C-alpha positions as CSV (number, residue, x, y, z in Angstrom):
1,M,-128.1,-142.6,-111.7
2,T,-130.5,-141.3,-109.0
3,S,-133.3,-143.7,-109.6
4,G,-131.2,-146.9,-109.4
5,I,-132.0,-147.5,-113.1
6,N,-129.0,-147.4,-115.5
7,T,-130.4,-144.9,-118.1
8,R,-127.6,-145.6,-120.6
9,E,-128.4,-149.3,-120.5
10,M,-132.0,-148.4,-121.2
11,I,-130.9,-146.3,-124.1
12,L,-128.9,-149.2,-125.5
13,E,-131.8,-151.6,-125.3
14,I,-134.1,-149.0,-127.0
15,L,-131.6,-148.4,-129.9
16,L,-131.1,-152.1,-130.4
17,Q,-134.9,-152.6,-130.6
18,I,-135.2,-149.9,-133.2
19,N,-132.1,-150.6,-135.3
20,E,-131.8,-154.4,-135.0
21,E,-135.4,-155.5,-134.5
22,G,-137.2,-152.9,-136.6
23,E,-139.4,-151.4,-133.9
24,H,-140.8,-147.9,-134.5
25,S,-138.8,-145.3,-132.5
26,H,-141.8,-143.7,-130.8
27,I,-143.2,-147.1,-129.7
28,A,-139.8,-148.4,-128.4
29,I,-139.2,-145.2,-126.4
30,R,-142.8,-145.0,-125.1
31,N,-142.8,-148.7,-124.0
32,A,-139.5,-148.3,-122.1
33,L,-140.6,-145.2,-120.3
34,S,-144.0,-146.5,-119.4
35,K,-142.3,-149.6,-117.9
36,Y,-140.4,-147.2,-115.5
37,Q,-143.0,-144.6,-114.8
38,F,-141.3,-143.6,-111.5
39,L,-138.2,-142.2,-113.3
40,P,-137.7,-138.5,-112.6
41,K,-138.6,-136.1,-115.4
42,Q,-134.9,-135.2,-116.0
43,E,-133.9,-138.9,-116.6
44,R,-136.9,-139.4,-118.9
45,A,-135.9,-136.4,-120.9
46,F,-132.3,-137.6,-121.1
47,I,-133.3,-141.0,-122.4
48,T,-135.7,-139.6,-124.9
49,R,-133.2,-137.0,-126.2
50,V,-130.3,-139.4,-126.6
51,C,-132.4,-142.1,-128.3
52,E,-134.0,-139.6,-130.7
53,G,-130.8,-137.7,-131.3
54,T,-128.7,-140.8,-131.9
55,L,-131.3,-142.0,-134.4
56,E,-131.7,-138.7,-136.2
57,Y,-128.0,-138.0,-136.6
58,R,-126.9,-141.6,-137.3
59,I,-125.3,-141.0,-140.7
60,L,-123.3,-138.0,-139.3
61,I,-122.3,-140.0,-136.2
62,D,-121.2,-143.0,-138.3
63,Y,-119.1,-140.7,-140.4
64,I,-117.4,-139.4,-137.2
65,I,-116.8,-142.9,-135.8
66,D,-115.5,-144.3,-139.2
67,S,-113.0,-141.4,-139.3
68,F,-111.4,-142.4,-136.0
69,S,-111.9,-146.2,-135.8
70,K,-109.9,-148.9,-137.5
71,I,-113.1,-151.1,-137.5
72,T,-115.9,-149.5,-139.5
73,V,-119.4,-149.1,-137.9
74,D,-121.0,-151.7,-140.2
75,K,-118.4,-154.4,-139.0
76,M,-119.0,-153.9,-135.3
77,K,-121.1,-156.1,-133.0
78,P,-124.6,-154.4,-132.6
79,P,-124.3,-153.6,-128.9
80,I,-120.9,-152.0,-129.3
81,R,-122.1,-150.1,-132.4
82,E,-125.0,-148.6,-130.4
83,I,-122.9,-147.9,-127.3
84,L,-120.5,-145.9,-129.5
85,R,-123.2,-144.1,-131.5
86,S,-125.1,-142.9,-128.4
87,A,-121.8,-141.8,-126.8
88,V,-120.7,-139.8,-129.8
89,Y,-124.1,-138.1,-129.9
90,Q,-123.5,-137.0,-126.3
91,L,-120.0,-135.8,-127.1
92,K,-121.1,-133.8,-130.1
93,F,-124.5,-132.4,-129.1
94,M,-124.7,-132.5,-125.2
95,D,-122.5,-130.0,-123.5
96,R,-123.9,-130.7,-120.0
97,V,-122.4,-134.2,-119.9
98,P,-118.6,-134.1,-119.4
99,D,-116.6,-135.9,-122.1
100,S,-114.9,-138.0,-119.4
101,A,-118.2,-139.2,-118.0
102,V,-119.5,-140.1,-121.5
103,C,-116.4,-142.2,-122.1
104,N,-116.4,-143.9,-118.7
105,E,-120.1,-144.8,-118.8
106,A,-119.7,-146.3,-122.3
107,V,-116.7,-148.5,-121.2
108,K,-118.7,-149.6,-118.1
109,L,-121.7,-150.5,-120.3
110,A,-119.6,-152.5,-122.7
111,Q,-118.3,-154.5,-119.7
112,R,-121.8,-155.0,-118.3
113,K,-122.9,-156.4,-121.6
114,G,-120.1,-159.0,-121.5
115,F,-117.6,-157.3,-123.9
116,Y,-114.8,-157.1,-121.4
117,N,-112.1,-157.6,-124.1
118,L,-113.5,-154.6,-126.1
119,K,-113.2,-152.1,-123.2
120,P,-109.8,-150.7,-124.5
121,F,-111.3,-150.4,-128.0
122,V,-114.4,-148.4,-126.8
123,N,-112.2,-146.3,-124.5
124,G,-109.6,-145.5,-127.2
125,V,-112.1,-144.6,-130.0
126,L,-114.2,-142.4,-127.8
127,R,-111.3,-140.5,-126.1
128,T,-109.7,-139.9,-129.6
129,I,-113.1,-138.6,-130.9
130,A,-113.5,-136.3,-127.8
131,R,-110.0,-134.8,-128.4
132,Q,-110.0,-134.5,-132.1
133,M,-113.7,-134.2,-133.3
134,D,-113.4,-130.4,-133.8
135,E,-110.5,-131.0,-136.3
136,L,-112.5,-133.5,-138.4
137,E,-113.0,-132.6,-142.1
138,Y,-116.4,-133.2,-143.5
139,P,-117.4,-133.8,-147.1
140,S,-117.1,-130.7,-149.3
141,R,-120.2,-129.1,-150.7
142,K,-118.4,-128.1,-153.9
143,V,-116.9,-131.5,-154.6
144,N,-119.9,-133.6,-153.9
145,L,-123.2,-131.9,-153.0
146,V,-125.2,-135.2,-152.4
147,R,-122.5,-136.5,-150.0
148,Y,-122.2,-133.2,-148.2
149,L,-126.0,-132.9,-147.7
150,S,-126.2,-136.6,-146.7
151,V,-123.6,-136.3,-143.9
152,R,-124.5,-132.8,-142.8
153,Y,-128.2,-133.6,-142.3
154,S,-128.0,-137.4,-141.8
155,M,-130.1,-138.3,-144.8
156,P,-129.4,-141.4,-147.0
157,E,-127.9,-140.3,-150.3
158,P,-130.6,-141.9,-152.5
159,L,-133.3,-139.7,-150.8
160,V,-131.1,-136.6,-151.1
161,L,-130.5,-137.2,-154.8
162,R,-134.1,-137.8,-155.5
163,W,-135.3,-134.6,-153.7
164,L,-132.6,-132.5,-155.4
165,N,-134.1,-133.7,-158.7
166,D,-137.7,-133.2,-157.7
167,Y,-137.4,-129.9,-155.7
168,G,-134.0,-128.3,-156.3
169,E,-131.2,-127.5,-153.9
170,E,-132.7,-124.7,-151.9
171,V,-136.0,-126.5,-151.1
172,T,-134.2,-129.8,-150.4
173,E,-131.9,-128.2,-147.9
174,K,-134.8,-126.5,-146.2
175,M,-136.6,-129.8,-145.8
176,L,-133.4,-131.6,-144.6
177,A,-132.8,-128.9,-141.9
178,D,-136.5,-129.0,-140.8
179,F,-136.4,-132.7,-140.3
180,L,-133.8,-132.2,-137.6
181,E,-135.6,-129.3,-135.8
182,E,-137.3,-130.1,-132.5
183,K,-141.0,-129.3,-132.8
184,P,-143.7,-128.8,-130.3
185,I,-146.8,-130.9,-130.6
186,T,-149.7,-129.4,-132.6
187,V,-153.3,-129.7,-131.3
188,R,-156.7,-128.9,-132.7
189,C,-159.2,-127.1,-130.4
190,R,-162.6,-128.6,-130.8
191,T,-164.5,-125.3,-131.4
192,Y,-167.9,-126.8,-131.7
193,L,-167.8,-127.9,-128.0
194,N,-165.7,-125.1,-126.5
195,S,-164.3,-121.7,-127.4
196,V,-160.7,-121.5,-128.3
197,E,-160.1,-119.0,-125.5
198,E,-161.5,-121.3,-122.8
199,T,-159.4,-124.3,-124.1
200,C,-156.2,-122.2,-124.3
201,E,-156.8,-120.8,-120.8
202,S,-157.3,-124.3,-119.4
203,L,-153.9,-125.3,-120.9
204,R,-152.1,-122.2,-119.6
205,N,-153.5,-122.8,-116.1
206,Q,-151.6,-126.1,-116.2
207,G,-148.4,-124.3,-117.1
208,V,-148.5,-125.2,-120.8
209,K,-146.9,-122.8,-123.3
210,V,-149.5,-122.2,-126.1
211,E,-148.7,-120.6,-129.4
212,P,-150.8,-120.2,-132.6
213,A,-149.9,-122.7,-135.3
214,P,-150.0,-121.5,-138.9
215,Y,-153.1,-121.3,-141.2
216,L,-156.0,-122.3,-139.0
217,P,-157.5,-120.3,-136.1
218,Y,-158.2,-123.4,-134.0
219,A,-154.7,-124.9,-134.3
220,F,-152.1,-124.4,-131.6
221,R,-148.6,-125.6,-130.7
222,I,-148.1,-126.7,-127.1
223,S,-144.9,-127.2,-125.1
224,D,-143.5,-127.1,-121.5
225,Y,-145.7,-129.9,-120.1
226,N,-144.7,-133.4,-118.9
227,H,-147.3,-135.6,-120.5
228,I,-150.3,-134.7,-122.8
229,L,-152.3,-137.5,-121.0
230,A,-152.3,-135.4,-117.8
231,L,-153.7,-132.2,-119.4
232,D,-157.4,-131.5,-118.5
233,A,-158.1,-130.2,-122.0
234,F,-156.9,-133.6,-123.4
235,I,-158.7,-135.8,-120.8
236,E,-162.0,-133.9,-121.4
237,G,-161.7,-134.2,-125.2
238,K,-161.3,-130.5,-125.8
239,I,-158.1,-130.9,-127.9
240,V,-156.9,-133.5,-130.4
241,A,-153.2,-134.0,-131.2
242,Q,-153.1,-133.4,-134.9
243,D,-150.8,-131.7,-137.4
244,V,-152.1,-128.7,-139.3
245,S,-151.6,-130.5,-142.6
246,S,-154.0,-133.2,-141.4
247,M,-156.6,-130.6,-140.3
248,L,-156.6,-129.1,-143.8
249,V,-157.9,-132.4,-145.1
250,S,-161.2,-131.9,-143.3
251,E,-161.3,-128.3,-144.4
252,I,-161.1,-129.2,-148.1
253,A,-163.6,-132.1,-147.6
254,N,-166.1,-129.5,-146.4
255,P,-168.7,-132.0,-145.0
256,Q,-172.3,-130.9,-144.6
257,K,-174.5,-131.8,-141.7
258,G,-176.1,-135.2,-142.3
259,D,-173.4,-136.5,-144.7
260,Y,-172.3,-140.1,-144.7
261,I,-168.5,-140.2,-144.8
262,I,-166.2,-143.2,-145.1
263,D,-162.6,-142.8,-143.8
264,M,-160.9,-145.9,-145.2
265,C,-157.6,-145.9,-143.3
266,A,-158.6,-143.9,-140.2
267,A,-156.3,-144.9,-137.3
268,P,-155.8,-143.2,-134.9
269,G,-158.9,-141.3,-135.8
270,G,-157.9,-137.6,-135.8
271,K,-159.4,-136.8,-139.2
272,S,-162.5,-138.9,-138.6
273,I,-163.2,-136.9,-135.4
274,H,-162.5,-133.6,-137.1
275,L,-165.0,-134.5,-139.9
276,G,-167.6,-135.5,-137.2
277,D,-167.0,-132.2,-135.4
278,K,-167.5,-130.2,-138.7
279,M,-170.9,-131.8,-139.0
280,E,-171.6,-130.8,-135.3
281,G,-172.6,-134.2,-134.2
282,F,-175.0,-134.9,-137.2
283,G,-174.4,-137.4,-140.0
284,T,-172.1,-140.4,-139.7
285,V,-168.4,-140.9,-140.1
286,D,-167.6,-144.6,-140.7
287,A,-164.0,-144.9,-139.5
288,R,-162.3,-148.1,-140.8
289,D,-158.9,-149.7,-140.5
290,V,-157.3,-153.0,-141.2
291,S,-156.8,-154.5,-137.7
292,R,-158.5,-154.8,-134.3
293,Y,-155.5,-153.0,-132.7
294,K,-155.9,-149.9,-135.0
295,V,-159.6,-149.8,-134.6
296,E,-159.2,-149.9,-130.8
297,L,-157.0,-146.8,-131.1
298,I,-159.8,-145.0,-133.0
299,Q,-162.3,-146.2,-130.4
300,E,-160.2,-144.8,-127.6
301,N,-160.2,-141.4,-129.3
302,I,-163.9,-141.6,-130.0
303,H,-164.6,-142.4,-126.4
304,R,-162.3,-139.7,-125.0
305,T,-163.8,-137.0,-127.3
306,D,-167.3,-138.3,-127.0
307,S,-167.7,-138.1,-130.7
308,I,-171.3,-139.3,-131.1
309,N,-171.4,-139.4,-134.9
310,V,-168.2,-141.4,-135.4
311,Q,-168.1,-145.2,-135.4
312,A,-165.2,-147.5,-135.9
313,H,-164.9,-151.0,-137.3
314,V,-162.4,-153.4,-138.9
315,Q,-162.4,-153.3,-142.7
316,D,-159.4,-154.0,-144.9
317,A,-159.3,-151.0,-147.4
318,T,-158.0,-153.4,-150.2
319,V,-161.1,-155.6,-149.9
320,F,-164.2,-154.4,-151.7
321,D,-167.2,-153.8,-149.4
322,V,-170.3,-154.4,-151.5
323,E,-172.5,-152.8,-148.8
324,S,-170.8,-149.4,-149.3
325,E,-171.1,-149.2,-153.1
326,C,-172.2,-145.7,-154.1
327,K,-173.3,-144.8,-150.5
328,A,-170.9,-142.1,-149.4
329,D,-171.2,-138.4,-149.8
330,I,-167.4,-138.2,-149.0
331,V,-164.7,-140.9,-149.0
332,L,-161.4,-140.1,-147.4
333,A,-158.5,-142.3,-148.7
334,D,-155.5,-141.3,-146.5
335,V,-153.5,-144.2,-147.9
336,P,-150.5,-146.0,-146.4
337,C,-147.3,-144.3,-147.8
338,S,-143.6,-144.0,-147.4
339,G,-144.0,-141.4,-144.7
340,Y,-141.2,-139.1,-146.0
341,G,-143.2,-136.0,-144.9
342,V,-143.0,-137.1,-141.2
343,I,-139.3,-138.1,-141.0
344,G,-138.9,-135.3,-138.4
345,K,-141.2,-137.3,-136.0
346,K,-140.2,-140.8,-137.1
347,P,-136.5,-140.7,-138.1
348,E,-136.2,-144.4,-138.7
349,I,-138.3,-144.0,-141.8
350,K,-135.3,-142.6,-143.7
351,Y,-133.1,-145.6,-143.0
352,R,-135.7,-148.2,-144.1
353,S,-136.8,-146.9,-147.5
354,T,-136.1,-149.0,-150.5
355,A,-137.1,-148.8,-154.2
356,Q,-138.9,-152.1,-153.9
357,K,-140.9,-151.0,-150.9
358,E,-142.0,-147.9,-152.7
359,E,-143.1,-149.8,-155.8
360,E,-145.2,-152.1,-153.6
361,L,-146.7,-149.0,-151.8
362,V,-147.8,-147.4,-155.1
363,I,-149.6,-150.7,-156.1
364,L,-151.2,-150.8,-152.6
365,Q,-152.3,-147.1,-152.9
366,R,-153.9,-147.7,-156.3
367,N,-155.7,-150.8,-155.1
368,I,-157.2,-148.7,-152.2
369,L,-158.1,-145.9,-154.6
370,D,-159.9,-148.4,-156.9
371,K,-162.1,-149.4,-154.0
372,A,-162.6,-145.9,-152.7
373,A,-163.9,-144.8,-156.1
374,E,-166.7,-147.4,-155.9
375,Y,-168.0,-146.0,-152.6
376,V,-168.6,-142.4,-153.7
377,K,-172.1,-141.4,-154.7
378,P,-172.6,-139.7,-158.1
379,R,-171.5,-136.1,-157.6
380,G,-169.9,-137.1,-154.3
381,V,-166.4,-136.3,-153.2
382,L,-163.2,-138.3,-152.8
383,I,-160.3,-136.9,-150.9
384,F,-156.9,-138.6,-151.6
385,S,-154.1,-137.8,-149.1
386,T,-150.7,-139.0,-147.9
387,C,-148.0,-137.9,-145.5
388,T,-145.2,-138.1,-148.0
389,I,-143.3,-135.8,-150.5
390,A,-142.7,-138.6,-153.1
391,K,-144.1,-137.5,-156.5
392,E,-144.7,-141.2,-157.5
393,E,-147.1,-141.6,-154.6
394,N,-148.7,-138.2,-155.0
395,E,-149.0,-136.4,-158.3
396,E,-148.4,-139.6,-160.4
397,N,-151.1,-141.5,-158.5
398,M,-153.5,-138.5,-158.8
399,M,-153.0,-138.5,-162.6
400,W,-153.4,-142.3,-162.8
401,F,-156.7,-142.1,-160.8
402,M,-158.2,-139.5,-163.1
403,N,-157.2,-141.5,-166.2
404,N,-158.9,-144.6,-164.8
405,H,-162.0,-143.4,-163.0
406,P,-165.0,-141.1,-163.7
407,F,-163.7,-138.3,-161.4
408,K,-162.4,-134.8,-162.0
409,L,-160.2,-132.6,-159.8
410,E,-162.1,-129.7,-158.1
411,S,-160.5,-126.4,-156.9
412,I,-159.7,-126.2,-153.2
413,D,-159.0,-122.5,-153.2
414,E,-162.2,-121.8,-151.2
415,F,-161.0,-124.0,-148.3
416,V,-157.3,-123.2,-148.0
417,P,-155.8,-120.0,-146.4
418,D,-154.6,-117.4,-148.9
419,E,-150.9,-118.1,-148.1
420,L,-151.3,-121.6,-149.5
421,K,-153.3,-120.7,-152.7
422,S,-151.4,-121.5,-155.9
423,E,-151.8,-122.8,-159.4
424,T,-152.2,-126.3,-158.0
425,T,-154.8,-125.5,-155.4
426,S,-157.0,-123.9,-158.1
427,L,-156.7,-127.2,-159.9
428,G,-157.6,-129.2,-156.8
429,Y,-154.4,-130.4,-155.0
430,L,-151.8,-129.2,-152.6
431,Q,-148.3,-130.5,-151.7
432,L,-147.1,-129.2,-148.3
433,L,-143.3,-129.4,-147.7
434,P,-141.5,-129.4,-144.3
435,G,-139.3,-126.4,-143.8
436,V,-141.3,-124.5,-146.5
437,H,-144.9,-124.5,-145.2
438,G,-144.4,-124.9,-141.5
439,T,-146.2,-128.2,-141.4
440,D,-145.4,-131.9,-141.9
441,G,-144.9,-133.0,-145.5
442,F,-148.4,-133.8,-146.8
443,F,-150.3,-134.2,-150.0
444,M,-154.0,-133.8,-150.6
445,A,-156.3,-133.8,-153.7
446,K,-160.0,-133.3,-154.0
447,F,-162.0,-135.2,-156.7
448,R,-165.7,-134.9,-157.6
449,R,-167.4,-137.9,-159.1
450,K,-168.8,-137.1,-162.5
């Protein structure tokens, strides 16, 4: 380890934080790397890749370990479990690291962590896997499709079964494969401040690879850079990191100069700033969120982008704000959700889902939509959106809302690109699916108050 830091020990600590303490993966990785900012780029990349990969492929990795170990993964002590998982990830997916080095480093790490008596166990399991992994038989597609897809794409069986029922085999497999794809970050060029050409040129001058993202002329995918915070276009507020699916929300909202807009669950502020940009600095976007921490994230982005018509403050979306009653031209309710549409970016989501959590989320979403309805002016617009692909949270909530409030769906065909137009967009809603539409999984519906 050239930096004097044991990178594998860092990986172990990060994985324990995520899997044992419930930390979000992107936060655990970011915090660890910012603590050791002097680490060379290569070591930072290694840590990130092994942590993310071990998490993404956990079900497949556990299947491999359980096939060769007398003690099953769920019976192991947490540090040994994570040492083996990250080692198996390297054995299976990283050709650059010699198998012998992976095994030796894992054994040394077990000893460093005080598991001296388990060194032979760690050594034996990993050397057997290194020798025999290619001969391992995986579940058969013909015998048990759910089990096959679960192990092949490392997705819990209940989610696989549910999506097979909702979307069919072909679409489900496309989504599962897409969740495991490495994706460049997507950014929105702020066209009302700068031309797209100038912004892209600035990025390319710093060695960034810039490619058009689908659907929107101001959306681009960027790669081959060390840190977004070091890019001039980012520092100067010319770009905002945002998925295309999230950009489409502001397109269908179609704000007019001078509108008063409430964004109820706004952190980190990408949509609020986009809505403000679409009004070219006029009107007001009232960006709200539940905690001081979340509002500070929005304020950082407002400050960086110098968004003069966006303001942020703490307001719990489940608590009725009498001052806002019938005030807003547009209300955006991008409600908390299961997040199944962004599993590709936050893989721990798939391991933490439960039926009870989802039922609680639906109740929370309806509570927020109840309040949102009260803030919309007569003939005003309510946009309801989520980053999930769960029908209970999306279409079922949409129908519930229309049955309980004086709103009707309004066609969004005018605001979405031709490739996305369908029967549902003419009605007023759109479900984007990962692997099918080239975006995150995302749902949006547009209501007009009667």
